[in-house]
N, CA, C and O atoms as a GROMACS GRO file, in nm:
protein
  480
    1UNK      N    1   1.034   0.790  -0.292
    1UNK     CA    2   0.942   0.758  -0.183
    1UNK      C    3   0.838   0.658  -0.235
    1UNK      O    4   0.780   0.678  -0.342
    2UNK      N    5   0.815   0.552  -0.160
    2UNK     CA    6   0.716   0.451  -0.197
    2UNK      C    7   0.575   0.507  -0.178
    2UNK      O    8   0.550   0.586  -0.086
    3UNK      N    9   0.485   0.465  -0.267
    3UNK     CA   10   0.348   0.514  -0.267
    3UNK      C   11   0.250   0.402  -0.236
    3UNK      O   12   0.260   0.293  -0.292
    4UNK      N   13   0.155   0.431  -0.146
    4UNK     CA   14   0.050   0.336  -0.110
    4UNK      C   15  -0.084   0.398  -0.145
    4UNK      O   16  -0.112   0.512  -0.107
    5UNK      N   17  -0.167   0.323  -0.217
    5UNK     CA   18  -0.303   0.365  -0.247
    5UNK      C   19  -0.395   0.288  -0.154
    5UNK      O   20  -0.399   0.165  -0.158
    6UNK      N   21  -0.469   0.359  -0.070
    6UNK     CA   22  -0.558   0.300   0.030
    6UNK      C   23  -0.702   0.328  -0.008
    6UNK      O   24  -0.744   0.444  -0.014
    7UNK      N   25  -0.780   0.222  -0.035
    7UNK     CA   26  -0.920   0.235  -0.072
    7UNK      C   27  -1.008   0.181   0.040
    7UNK      O   28  -0.996   0.065   0.079
    8UNK      N   29  -1.096   0.264   0.090
    8UNK     CA   30  -1.195   0.221   0.190
    8UNK      C   31  -1.305   0.325   0.192
    8UNK      O   32  -1.277   0.445   0.188
    9UNK      N   33  -1.430   0.280   0.199
    9UNK     CA   34  -1.539   0.376   0.201
    9UNK      C   35  -1.557   0.442   0.338
    9UNK      O   36  -1.632   0.539   0.350
   10UNK      N   37  -1.491   0.391   0.440
   10UNK     CA   38  -1.499   0.450   0.574
   10UNK      C   39  -1.393   0.558   0.590
   10UNK      O   40  -1.273   0.532   0.583
   11UNK      N   41  -1.439   0.680   0.610
   11UNK     CA   42  -1.348   0.794   0.626
   11UNK      C   43  -1.249   0.771   0.740
   11UNK      O   44  -1.132   0.805   0.728
   12UNK      N   45  -1.296   0.712   0.851
   12UNK     CA   46  -1.209   0.691   0.966
   12UNK      C   47  -1.094   0.596   0.932
   12UNK      O   48  -0.981   0.617   0.977
   13UNK      N   49  -1.121   0.493   0.854
   13UNK     CA   50  -1.016   0.399   0.814
   13UNK      C   51  -0.914   0.470   0.726
   13UNK      O   52  -0.794   0.456   0.746
   14UNK      N   53  -0.963   0.547   0.629
   14UNK     CA   54  -0.871   0.621   0.541
   14UNK      C   55  -0.785   0.718   0.621
   14UNK      O   56  -0.666   0.732   0.595
   15UNK      N   57  -0.846   0.784   0.717
   15UNK     CA   58  -0.774   0.884   0.796
   15UNK      C   59  -0.668   0.818   0.885
   15UNK      O   60  -0.552   0.857   0.882
   16UNK      N   61  -0.708   0.720   0.964
   16UNK     CA   62  -0.617   0.657   1.060
   16UNK      C   63  -0.503   0.584   0.989
   16UNK      O   64  -0.386   0.605   1.021
   17UNK      N   65  -0.537   0.499   0.892
   17UNK     CA   66  -0.433   0.420   0.827
   17UNK      C   67  -0.352   0.503   0.728
   17UNK      O   68  -0.234   0.476   0.705
   18UNK      N   69  -0.415   0.604   0.668
   18UNK     CA   70  -0.339   0.696   0.583
   18UNK      C   71  -0.232   0.768   0.662
   18UNK      O   72  -0.120   0.785   0.615
   19UNK      N   73  -0.268   0.811   0.782
   19UNK     CA   74  -0.171   0.880   0.868
   19UNK      C   75  -0.059   0.785   0.912
   19UNK      O   76   0.057   0.825   0.917
   20UNK      N   77  -0.092   0.659   0.943
   20UNK     CA   78   0.011   0.561   0.979
   20UNK      C   79   0.111   0.544   0.865
   20UNK      O   80   0.232   0.538   0.886
   21UNK      N   81   0.059   0.536   0.744
   21UNK     CA   82   0.144   0.519   0.626
   21UNK      C   83   0.237   0.639   0.612
   21UNK      O   84   0.357   0.623   0.588
   22UNK      N   85   0.182   0.759   0.628
   22UNK     CA   86   0.263   0.881   0.616
   22UNK      C   87   0.370   0.888   0.726
   22UNK      O   88   0.484   0.928   0.699
   23UNK      N   89   0.334   0.852   0.848
   23UNK     CA   90   0.430   0.855   0.959
   23UNK      C   91   0.545   0.758   0.937
   23UNK      O   92   0.653   0.776   0.993
   24UNK      N   93   0.522   0.656   0.855
   24UNK     CA   94   0.628   0.560   0.824
   24UNK      C   95   0.718   0.611   0.711
   24UNK      O   96   0.809   0.541   0.668
   25UNK      N   97   0.693   0.732   0.664
   25UNK     CA   98   0.776   0.790   0.560
   25UNK      C   99   0.736   0.752   0.419
   25UNK      O  100   0.814   0.765   0.325
   26UNK      N  101   0.613   0.704   0.405
   26UNK     CA  102   0.561   0.665   0.275
   26UNK      C  103   0.461   0.769   0.226
   26UNK      O  104   0.408   0.847   0.305
   27UNK      N  105   0.436   0.769   0.099
   27UNK     CA  106   0.335   0.858   0.042
   27UNK      C  107   0.202   0.782   0.041
   27UNK      O  108   0.195   0.672  -0.013
   28UNK      N  109   0.098   0.840   0.099
   28UNK     CA  110  -0.033   0.776   0.106
   28UNK      C  111  -0.134   0.854   0.022
   28UNK      O  112  -0.146   0.976   0.035
   29UNK      N  113  -0.204   0.782  -0.062
   29UNK     CA  114  -0.316   0.839  -0.137
   29UNK      C  115  -0.438   0.757  -0.100
   29UNK      O  116  -0.432   0.634  -0.097
   30UNK      N  117  -0.549   0.824  -0.072
   30UNK     CA  118  -0.668   0.752  -0.030
   30UNK      C  119  -0.781   0.773  -0.130
   30UNK      O  120  -0.786   0.874  -0.201
   31UNK      N  121  -0.870   0.675  -0.133
   31UNK     CA  122  -0.986   0.680  -0.220
   31UNK      C  123  -1.102   0.613  -0.147
   31UNK      O  124  -1.083   0.514  -0.076
   32UNK      N  125  -1.222   0.667  -0.165
   32UNK     CA  126  -1.339   0.610  -0.098
   32UNK      C  127  -1.415   0.512  -0.187
   32UNK      O  128  -1.505   0.443  -0.140
   33UNK      N  129  -1.379   0.506  -0.316
   33UNK     CA  130  -1.443   0.413  -0.409
   33UNK      C  131  -1.339   0.356  -0.504
   33UNK      O  132  -1.229   0.410  -0.520
   34UNK      N  133  -1.376   0.245  -0.568
   34UNK     CA  134  -1.288   0.186  -0.668
   34UNK      C  135  -1.269   0.282  -0.785
   34UNK      O  136  -1.161   0.290  -0.843
   35UNK      N  137  -1.374   0.355  -0.819
   35UNK     CA  138  -1.366   0.450  -0.929
   35UNK      C  139  -1.257   0.555  -0.902
   35UNK      O  140  -1.180   0.590  -0.991
   36UNK      N  141  -1.251   0.605  -0.777
   36UNK     CA  142  -1.146   0.700  -0.740
   36UNK      C  143  -1.009   0.635  -0.748
   36UNK      O  144  -0.912   0.698  -0.787
   37UNK      N  145  -1.001   0.508  -0.710
   37UNK     CA  146  -0.875   0.435  -0.719
   37UNK      C  147  -0.827   0.423  -0.862
   37UNK      O  148  -0.709   0.442  -0.890
   38UNK      N  149  -0.920   0.391  -0.954
   38UNK     CA  150  -0.883   0.383  -1.096
   38UNK      C  151  -0.840   0.519  -1.148
   38UNK      O  152  -0.746   0.528  -1.227
   39UNK      N  153  -0.907   0.624  -1.105
   39UNK     CA  154  -0.871   0.758  -1.148
   39UNK      C  155  -0.729   0.791  -1.105
   39UNK      O  156  -0.651   0.847  -1.182
   40UNK      N  157  -0.695   0.756  -0.981
   40UNK     CA  158  -0.558   0.780  -0.934
   40UNK      C  159  -0.458   0.706  -1.023
   40UNK      O  160  -0.358   0.764  -1.066
   41UNK      N  161  -0.485   0.579  -1.050
   41UNK     CA  162  -0.393   0.497  -1.130
   41UNK      C  163  -0.380   0.555  -1.271
   41UNK      O  164  -0.270   0.558  -1.326
   42UNK      N  165  -0.490   0.601  -1.329
   42UNK     CA  166  -0.484   0.660  -1.464
   42UNK      C  167  -0.401   0.787  -1.465
   42UNK      O  168  -0.327   0.813  -1.560
   43UNK      N  169  -0.413   0.867  -1.360
   43UNK     CA  170  -0.342   0.995  -1.356
   43UNK      C  171  -0.196   0.983  -1.314
   43UNK      O  172  -0.112   1.060  -1.360
   44UNK      N  173  -0.165   0.888  -1.227
   44UNK     CA  174  -0.032   0.881  -1.166
   44UNK      C  175   0.042   0.751  -1.195
   44UNK      O  176   0.160   0.739  -1.162
   45UNK      N  177  -0.024   0.655  -1.254
   45UNK     CA  178   0.038   0.524  -1.272
   45UNK      C  179   0.014   0.439  -1.148
   45UNK      O  180  -0.042   0.485  -1.049
   46UNK      N  181   0.057   0.315  -1.156
   46UNK     CA  182   0.035   0.223  -1.045
   46UNK      C  183   0.119   0.262  -0.924
   46UNK      O  184   0.235   0.300  -0.939
   47UNK      N  185   0.061   0.254  -0.804
   47UNK     CA  186   0.138   0.280  -0.683
   47UNK      C  187   0.229   0.160  -0.654
   47UNK      O  188   0.225   0.060  -0.725
   48UNK      N  189   0.308   0.172  -0.551
   48UNK     CA  190   0.395   0.061  -0.510
   48UNK      C  191   0.318  -0.047  -0.434
   48UNK      O  192   0.361  -0.162  -0.427
   49UNK      N  193   0.202  -0.009  -0.377
   49UNK     CA  194   0.118  -0.101  -0.302
   49UNK      C  195  -0.025  -0.049  -0.303
   49UNK      O  196  -0.049   0.071  -0.296
   50UNK      N  197  -0.120  -0.143  -0.312
   50UNK     CA  198  -0.262  -0.110  -0.297
   50UNK      C  199  -0.315  -0.184  -0.176
   50UNK      O  200  -0.292  -0.304  -0.159
   51UNK      N  201  -0.388  -0.111  -0.090
   51UNK     CA  202  -0.460  -0.170   0.023
   51UNK      C  203  -0.606  -0.136   0.001
   51UNK      O  204  -0.641  -0.018  -0.011
   52UNK      N  205  -0.692  -0.237  -0.005
   52UNK     CA  206  -0.832  -0.211  -0.035
   52UNK      C  207  -0.928  -0.288   0.055
   52UNK      O  208  -0.900  -0.400   0.098
   53UNK      N  209  -1.040  -0.225   0.080
   53UNK     CA  210  -1.152  -0.291   0.146
   53UNK      C  211  -1.222  -0.376   0.039
   53UNK      O  212  -1.197  -0.357  -0.080
   54UNK      N  213  -1.307  -0.467   0.080
   54UNK     CA  214  -1.383  -0.548  -0.014
   54UNK      C  215  -1.522  -0.489  -0.036
   54UNK      O  216  -1.567  -0.475  -0.149
   55UNK      N  217  -1.589  -0.455   0.074
   55UNK     CA  218  -1.725  -0.402   0.065
   55UNK      C  219  -1.723  -0.251   0.048
   55UNK      O  220  -1.702  -0.176   0.144
   56UNK      N  221  -1.744  -0.208  -0.076
   56UNK     CA  222  -1.750  -0.065  -0.106
   56UNK      C  223  -1.868  -0.043  -0.200
   56UNK      O  224  -1.909  -0.135  -0.270
   57UNK      N  225  -1.921   0.077  -0.200
   57UNK     CA  226  -2.032   0.105  -0.292
   57UNK      C  227  -1.984   0.103  -0.437
   57UNK      O  228  -1.868   0.134  -0.466
   58UNK      N  229  -2.072   0.067  -0.527
   58UNK     CA  230  -2.035   0.060  -0.668
   58UNK      C  231  -1.951  -0.063  -0.695
   58UNK      O  232  -1.992  -0.175  -0.662
   59UNK      N  233  -1.836  -0.044  -0.753
   59UNK     CA  234  -1.745  -0.155  -0.782
   59UNK      C  235  -1.686  -0.206  -0.651
   59UNK      O  236  -1.631  -0.128  -0.574
   60UNK      N  237  -1.698  -0.335  -0.626
   60UNK     CA  238  -1.645  -0.392  -0.502
   60UNK      C  239  -1.493  -0.394  -0.505
   60UNK      O  240  -1.431  -0.382  -0.611
   61UNK      N  241  -1.434  -0.410  -0.389
   61UNK     CA  242  -1.289  -0.421  -0.380
   61UNK      C  243  -1.236  -0.541  -0.456
   61UNK      O  244  -1.128  -0.536  -0.515
   62UNK      N  245  -1.312  -0.650  -0.454
   62UNK     CA  246  -1.270  -0.770  -0.525
   62UNK      C  247  -1.267  -0.746  -0.676
   62UNK      O  248  -1.173  -0.786  -0.744
   63UNK      N  249  -1.370  -0.682  -0.727
   63UNK     CA  250  -1.372  -0.649  -0.870
   63UNK      C  251  -1.262  -0.548  -0.904
   63UNK      O  252  -1.201  -0.557  -1.011
   64UNK      N  253  -1.237  -0.455  -0.814
   64UNK     CA  254  -1.127  -0.360  -0.833
   64UNK      C  255  -0.996  -0.436  -0.850
   64UNK      O  256  -0.917  -0.406  -0.940
   65UNK      N  257  -0.972  -0.535  -0.763
   65UNK     CA  258  -0.849  -0.615  -0.771
   65UNK      C  259  -0.838  -0.687  -0.905
   65UNK      O  260  -0.731  -0.689  -0.966
   66UNK      N  261  -0.948  -0.745  -0.949
   66UNK     CA  262  -0.946  -0.815  -1.079
   66UNK      C  263  -0.908  -0.719  -1.192
   66UNK      O  264  -0.826  -0.751  -1.278
   67UNK      N  265  -0.969  -0.602  -1.190
   67UNK     CA  266  -0.943  -0.505  -1.297
   67UNK      C  267  -0.800  -0.451  -1.290
   67UNK      O  268  -0.737  -0.428  -1.394
   68UNK      N  269  -0.751  -0.430  -1.171
   68UNK     CA  270  -0.613  -0.383  -1.156
   68UNK      C  271  -0.517  -0.486  -1.216
   68UNK      O  272  -0.422  -0.450  -1.284
   69UNK      N  273  -0.543  -0.613  -1.190
   69UNK     CA  274  -0.455  -0.719  -1.241
   69UNK      C  275  -0.452  -0.724  -1.393
   69UNK      O  276  -0.355  -0.773  -1.451
   70UNK      N  277  -0.556  -0.675  -1.459
   70UNK     CA  278  -0.556  -0.673  -1.605
   70UNK      C  279  -0.463  -0.565  -1.660
   70UNK      O  280  -0.413  -0.576  -1.772
   71UNK      N  281  -0.439  -0.461  -1.580
   71UNK     CA  282  -0.354  -0.352  -1.628
   71UNK      C  283  -0.217  -0.349  -1.559
   71UNK      O  284  -0.122  -0.292  -1.613
   72UNK      N  285  -0.207  -0.409  -1.442
   72UNK     CA  286  -0.081  -0.406  -1.364
   72UNK      C  287  -0.069  -0.535  -1.286
   72UNK      O  288  -0.138  -0.556  -1.186
   73UNK      N  289   0.020  -0.623  -1.332
   73UNK     CA  290   0.033  -0.754  -1.268
   73UNK      C  291   0.124  -0.755  -1.146
   73UNK      O  292   0.111  -0.844  -1.061
   74UNK      N  293   0.215  -0.659  -1.136
   74UNK     CA  294   0.319  -0.671  -1.033
   74UNK      C  295   0.290  -0.596  -0.904
   74UNK      O  296   0.354  -0.625  -0.802
   75UNK      N  297   0.198  -0.501  -0.903
   75UNK     CA  298   0.175  -0.424  -0.780
   75UNK      C  299   0.113  -0.515  -0.673
   75UNK      O  300   0.013  -0.582  -0.700
   76UNK      N  301   0.172  -0.518  -0.553
   76UNK     CA  302   0.112  -0.598  -0.446
   76UNK      C  303  -0.022  -0.538  -0.402
   76UNK      O  304  -0.038  -0.416  -0.397
   77UNK      N  305  -0.117  -0.626  -0.371
   77UNK     CA  306  -0.248  -0.584  -0.324
   77UNK      C  307  -0.279  -0.655  -0.193
   77UNK      O  308  -0.275  -0.778  -0.186
   78UNK      N  309  -0.308  -0.576  -0.090
   78UNK     CA  310  -0.352  -0.628   0.038
   78UNK      C  311  -0.498  -0.590   0.059
   78UNK      O  312  -0.540  -0.480   0.023
   79UNK      N  313  -0.574  -0.681   0.117
   79UNK     CA  314  -0.713  -0.654   0.150
   79UNK      C  315  -0.722  -0.626   0.299
   79UNK      O  316  -0.661  -0.694   0.381
   80UNK      N  317  -0.800  -0.523   0.333
   80UNK     CA  318  -0.831  -0.488   0.471
   80UNK      C  319  -0.982  -0.495   0.482
   80UNK      O  320  -1.052  -0.406   0.434
   81UNK      N  321  -1.034  -0.601   0.545
   81UNK     CA  322  -1.178  -0.626   0.543
   81UNK      C  323  -1.228  -0.684   0.674
   81UNK      O  324  -1.154  -0.747   0.748
   82UNK      N  325  -1.356  -0.661   0.702
   82UNK     CA  326  -1.421  -0.722   0.818
   82UNK      C  327  -1.470  -0.862   0.784
   82UNK      O  328  -1.516  -0.934   0.873
   83UNK      N  329  -1.462  -0.900   0.659
   83UNK     CA  330  -1.510  -1.031   0.615
   83UNK      C  331  -1.400  -1.136   0.629
   83UNK      O  332  -1.284  -1.110   0.598
   84UNK      N  333  -1.438  -1.254   0.676
   84UNK     CA  334  -1.340  -1.360   0.691
   84UNK      C  335  -1.385  -1.491   0.626
   84UNK      O  336  -1.332  -1.598   0.657
   85UNK      N  337  -1.482  -1.483   0.538
   85UNK     CA  338  -1.534  -1.600   0.470
   85UNK      C  339  -1.423  -1.663   0.384
   85UNK      O  340  -1.365  -1.596   0.298
   86UNK      N  341  -1.395  -1.791   0.408
   86UNK     CA  342  -1.285  -1.859   0.338
   86UNK      C  343  -1.302  -1.859   0.187
   86UNK      O  344  -1.205  -1.843   0.113
   87UNK      N  345  -1.425  -1.876   0.140
   87UNK     CA  346  -1.446  -1.878  -0.005
   87UNK      C  347  -1.418  -1.741  -0.066
   87UNK      O  348  -1.366  -1.732  -0.177
   88UNK      N  349  -1.450  -1.634   0.006
   88UNK     CA  350  -1.420  -1.499  -0.041
   88UNK      C  351  -1.269  -1.475  -0.044
   88UNK      O  352  -1.217  -1.415  -0.138
   89UNK      N  353  -1.200  -1.521   0.058
   89UNK     CA  354  -1.054  -1.507   0.063
   89UNK      C  355  -0.989  -1.584  -0.052
   89UNK      O  356  -0.896  -1.535  -0.115
   90UNK      N  357  -1.039  -1.706  -0.079
   90UNK     CA  358  -0.986  -1.784  -0.190
   90UNK      C  359  -1.013  -1.716  -0.323
   90UNK      O  360  -0.928  -1.716  -0.412
   91UNK      N  361  -1.132  -1.659  -0.337
   91UNK     CA  362  -1.166  -1.586  -0.460
   91UNK      C  363  -1.073  -1.466  -0.478
   91UNK      O  364  -1.031  -1.436  -0.589
   92UNK      N  365  -1.042  -1.399  -0.368
   92UNK     CA  366  -0.951  -1.284  -0.373
   92UNK      C  367  -0.810  -1.330  -0.414
   92UNK      O  368  -0.744  -1.262  -0.492
   93UNK      N  369  -0.766  -1.442  -0.362
   93UNK     CA  370  -0.634  -1.493  -0.399
   93UNK      C  371  -0.629  -1.525  -0.548
   93UNK      O  372  -0.528  -1.500  -0.614
   94UNK      N  373  -0.737  -1.581  -0.600
   94UNK     CA  374  -0.744  -1.612  -0.743
   94UNK      C  375  -0.745  -1.484  -0.827
   94UNK      O  376  -0.704  -1.484  -0.943
   95UNK      N  377  -0.794  -1.374  -0.767
   95UNK     CA  378  -0.797  -1.245  -0.836
   95UNK      C  379  -0.663  -1.172  -0.826
   95UNK      O  380  -0.648  -1.063  -0.881
   96UNK      N  381  -0.566  -1.232  -0.757
   96UNK     CA  382  -0.433  -1.174  -0.751
   96UNK      C  383  -0.400  -1.098  -0.624
   96UNK      O  384  -0.300  -1.028  -0.619
   97UNK      N  385  -0.484  -1.112  -0.521
   97UNK     CA  386  -0.457  -1.046  -0.392
   97UNK      C  387  -0.341  -1.117  -0.323
   97UNK      O  388  -0.334  -1.240  -0.322
   98UNK      N  389  -0.250  -1.039  -0.265
   98UNK     CA  390  -0.131  -1.095  -0.201
   98UNK      C  391  -0.147  -1.120  -0.052
   98UNK      O  392  -0.068  -1.196   0.006
   99UNK      N  393  -0.246  -1.059   0.012
   99UNK     CA  394  -0.263  -1.078   0.155
   99UNK      C  395  -0.398  -1.026   0.202
   99UNK      O  396  -0.461  -0.944   0.135
  100UNK      N  397  -0.441  -1.073   0.318
  100UNK     CA  398  -0.572  -1.039   0.374
  100UNK      C  399  -0.554  -1.003   0.521
  100UNK      O  400  -0.496  -1.080   0.598
  101UNK      N  401  -0.604  -0.886   0.559
  101UNK     CA  402  -0.602  -0.843   0.699
  101UNK      C  403  -0.747  -0.827   0.745
  101UNK      O  404  -0.829  -0.767   0.676
  102UNK      N  405  -0.775  -0.882   0.861
  102UNK     CA  406  -0.910  -0.880   0.914
  102UNK      C  407  -0.929  -0.760   1.007
  102UNK      O  408  -0.853  -0.742   1.103
  103UNK      N  409  -1.030  -0.678   0.978
  103UNK     CA  410  -1.064  -0.564   1.065
  103UNK      C  411  -1.134  -0.619   1.190
  103UNK      O  412  -1.206  -0.718   1.181
  104UNK      N  413  -1.114  -0.559   1.304
  104UNK     CA  414  -1.021  -0.449   1.328
  104UNK      C  415  -0.877  -0.500   1.332
  104UNK      O  416  -0.850  -0.609   1.382
  105UNK      N  417  -0.787  -0.422   1.279
  105UNK     CA  418  -0.647  -0.462   1.272
  105UNK      C  419  -0.565  -0.365   1.357
  105UNK      O  420  -0.588  -0.244   1.358
  106UNK      N  421  -0.471  -0.421   1.428
  106UNK     CA  422  -0.382  -0.339   1.510
  106UNK      C  423  -0.289  -0.258   1.419
  106UNK      O  424  -0.239  -0.310   1.320
  107UNK      N  425  -0.266  -0.132   1.452
  107UNK     CA  426  -0.180  -0.048   1.368
  107UNK      C  427  -0.042  -0.108   1.342
  107UNK      O  428   0.008  -0.101   1.230
  108UNK      N  429   0.019  -0.166   1.444
  108UNK     CA  430   0.153  -0.223   1.426
  108UNK      C  431   0.150  -0.340   1.327
  108UNK      O  432   0.238  -0.352   1.242
  109UNK      N  433   0.049  -0.425   1.338
  109UNK     CA  434   0.034  -0.538   1.245
  109UNK      C  435   0.012  -0.486   1.103
  109UNK      O  436   0.071  -0.536   1.007
  110UNK      N  437  -0.075  -0.386   1.090
  110UNK     CA  438  -0.103  -0.326   0.959
  110UNK      C  439   0.026  -0.277   0.895
  110UNK      O  440   0.054  -0.309   0.779
  111UNK      N  441   0.104  -0.200   0.969
  111UNK     CA  442   0.227  -0.145   0.913
  111UNK      C  443   0.331  -0.253   0.884
  111UNK      O  444   0.406  -0.242   0.787
  112UNK      N  445   0.336  -0.357   0.966
  112UNK     CA  446   0.427  -0.469   0.936
  112UNK      C  447   0.392  -0.534   0.803
  112UNK      O  448   0.480  -0.568   0.724
  113UNK      N  449   0.262  -0.552   0.778
  113UNK     CA  450   0.218  -0.612   0.652
  113UNK      C  451   0.247  -0.518   0.534
  113UNK      O  452   0.290  -0.563   0.427
  114UNK      N  453   0.223  -0.389   0.553
  114UNK     CA  454   0.250  -0.291   0.447
  114UNK      C  455   0.399  -0.292   0.413
  114UNK      O  456   0.436  -0.301   0.296
  115UNK      N  457   0.484  -0.282   0.514
  115UNK     CA  458   0.628  -0.277   0.489
  115UNK      C  459   0.679  -0.408   0.426
  115UNK      O  460   0.766  -0.406   0.340
  116UNK      N  461   0.625  -0.519   0.471
  116UNK     CA  462   0.663  -0.648   0.414
  116UNK      C  463   0.623  -0.657   0.266
  116UNK      O  464   0.701  -0.704   0.184
  117UNK      N  465   0.503  -0.611   0.233
  117UNK     CA  466   0.457  -0.613   0.094
  117UNK      C  467   0.543  -0.522   0.007
  117UNK      O  468   0.574  -0.556  -0.107
  118UNK      N  469   0.581  -0.408   0.060
  118UNK     CA  470   0.665  -0.314  -0.015
  118UNK      C  471   0.807  -0.367  -0.035
  118UNK      O  472   0.872  -0.332  -0.133
  119UNK      N  473   0.854  -0.450   0.056
  119UNK     CA  474   0.990  -0.504   0.048
  119UNK      C  475   1.003  -0.616  -0.054
  119UNK      O  476   1.115  -0.648  -0.096
  120UNK      N  477   0.894  -0.674  -0.095
  120UNK     CA  478   0.900  -0.787  -0.188
  120UNK      C  479   0.928  -0.744  -0.329
  120UNK      O  480   0.937  -0.827  -0.419
   0.00000   0.00000   0.00000
């Protein structure tokens, strides 16, 4: 079973999108901070896909992506963010992010992006 790690400080986002991931037959693990995301990776290894917000308390999603790329180069990373600043998106691409979804995102679009990332 493919595993998705979903990081977002908003409980509602983790709940709604975590459930969508599970309904698609995937294993979903959620984290409210980058620190929790790193803890998951240390305990279980890299997931098959990471979906992260950018604005989180403590370590930002962008810094999380940079650090993940130092330990795991191949895991796809998608960003789910309310931010659409082009320079931020370019910075994320340079940090190894594979895709960007703008909140609010339709559930069907979200799952299409998740499944596409997992298929690569």
